[in-house]
C-alpha positions in Angstrom: -5.7 -13.4 -4.1 -2.9 -10.9 -3.2 -3.0 -10.0 0.4 -2.3 -6.4 1.3 -0.9 -7.2 4.7 1.5 -9.8 3.3 2.6 -7.4 0.5 3.3 -4.6 3.1 5.5 -6.9 5.2 7.2 -8.4 2.2 8.0 -4.9 0.9 9.5 -3.9 4.3 11.5 -7.1 5.1 12.2 -8.6 1.7 11.9 -5.5 -0.5 15.7 -5.1 -1.1 15.6 -8.6 -2.6 12.5 -7.8 -4.7 10.2 -10.3 -2.8 7.2 -8.0 -2.8 7.5 -7.5 -6.5 7.7 -11.2 -7.1 4.6 -11.7 -4.9 2.6 -9.0 -6.6 3.8 -9.2 -10.3 5.3 -12.6 -10.7 8.8 -13.7 -11.8 8.6 -11.8 -15.1 8.9 -8.4 -13.3 12.2 -6.9 -14.3 12.4 -4.5 -11.3 12.1 -7.4 -8.9 15.2 -9.0 -10.5 17.1 -5.6 -10.5 16.4 -4.7 -6.8 19.1 -7.0 -5.4 21.8 -5.2 -7.4 21.9 -1.9 -5.4 21.4 -3.9 -2.2 24.5 -6.0 -2.9 26.5 -3.0 -3.9 25.6 -1.3 -0.7 26.5 -4.4 1.3 29.8 -4.5 -0.5 30.4 -0.8 0.5 29.8 -1.8 4.1 32.4 -4.6 3.7 34.9 -2.2 2.2 34.4 0.1 5.3 35.1 -2.8 7.6 38.2 -3.8 5.5 39.7 -0.4 4.5 38.2 2.1 7.0 36.0 5.1 6.6 38.4 6.9 4.3 37.6 4.5 1.4 36.1 6.7 -1.4 34.3 3.9 -3.1 32.5 2.9 0.1 31.0 6.3 0.6 29.5 6.0 -2.9 28.2 2.4 -2.4 26.8 2.6 1.1 24.0 5.1 0.3 22.7 2.7 -2.4 21.8 0.2 0.3 20.2 3.0 2.4 18.2 4.4 -0.5 17.0 0.9 -1.5 15.9 0.2 2.0 14.1 3.5 2.3 12.4 3.0 -1.1 11.2 -0.4 -0.1 9.9 1.0 3.2 8.0 3.7 1.2 6.5 0.9 -1.0 5.4 -0.8 2.2 3.7 2.4 3.3 2.0 2.9 0.0 0.8 -0.7 -0.1 -0.6 -0.5 3.4 -2.4 2.8 2.8 -4.0 1.7 -0.4 -7.8 1.6 -0.1 -9.5 -1.8 -0.2 -11.2 -1.0 -3.5 -8.0 0.2 -5.3 -6.1 -2.8 -3.9 -8.6 -5.4 -5.1 -9.0 -3.6 -8.5 -5.3 -3.6 -9.1 -4.1 -6.9 -7.6 -7.2 -9.0 -7.4 -9.2 -8.0 -10.5 -11.1 -11.3 -10.6 -12.5 -10.7 -7.1 -15.1 -8.4 -5.7 -13.8 -4.9 -4.8 -14.6 -5.5 -1.2 -12.8 -8.9 -1.0 -11.1 -9.6 2.4 -7.6 -9.7 0.8 -7.6 -5.9 0.6 -8.7 -5.2 4.1 -6.5 -3.2 6.4 -5.8 -5.1 9.6 -3.8 -4.3 12.7 -0.8 -6.2 11.3 -1.0 -3.9 8.2 -1.1 -0.8 10.4 1.9 -2.1 12.5 3.7 -2.7 9.2 3.0 0.8 8.0 4.3 2.3 11.3 7.4 0.1 11.3 8.2 1.0 7.7 7.7 4.7 8.4 10.0 4.7 11.5 12.7 2.5 10.0 12.5 3.9 6.5 12.8 7.5 7.7 15.8 6.6 9.9 17.6 4.8 7.1 16.9 7.6 4.6 18.2 10.3 7.0 21.3 8.3 7.9 22.1 7.7 4.3 21.7 11.4 3.4 23.9 12.4 6.4 26.6 9.9 5.6 26.6 10.9 1.9 26.8 14.6 2.6 29.4 14.3 5.3 31.7 12.2 3.1 31.2 14.5 0.2 32.0 17.7 2.2 35.1 16.0 3.7 36.2 15.1 0.3 35.8 18.7 -0.9 37.7 20.0 2.1 40.6 17.6 1.3 40.6 18.7 -2.3 40.6 22.4 -1.3 43.5 21.7 1.1 45.5 20.1 -1.7 44.8 23.0 -4.0 45.8 25.6 -1.4 49.2 24.0 -0.7 
């Protein structure tokens, strides 16, 4: 029986490592194995900023990968948490009754949805702002070089 509350929290906390996909679909799920790649690349971008400073061009390409992965996993947590009991049990617990307790929405599920909404939105907006800021700074520098 796949529990909706557990899947919601796994998507939020362990989503960038694919833990929610392993839980729901098993170890044969290719997306679960691929999710750690953009996470690791984004973490490498953070390491490059610490090492080379904010002017490192590669870091401003890599860091948003981490942010978008975190935001996508938060969105999955919201989707899992808001799925109706009947749809949840039909999709993830087909052998059980459509009203099985594994698909119930509990207070922990609601708290997971709210947390994922708050953190996911914050991370998504921060990633977009960082990306656009670095892109426009790069364009200004290129225009400055052309004008000289």
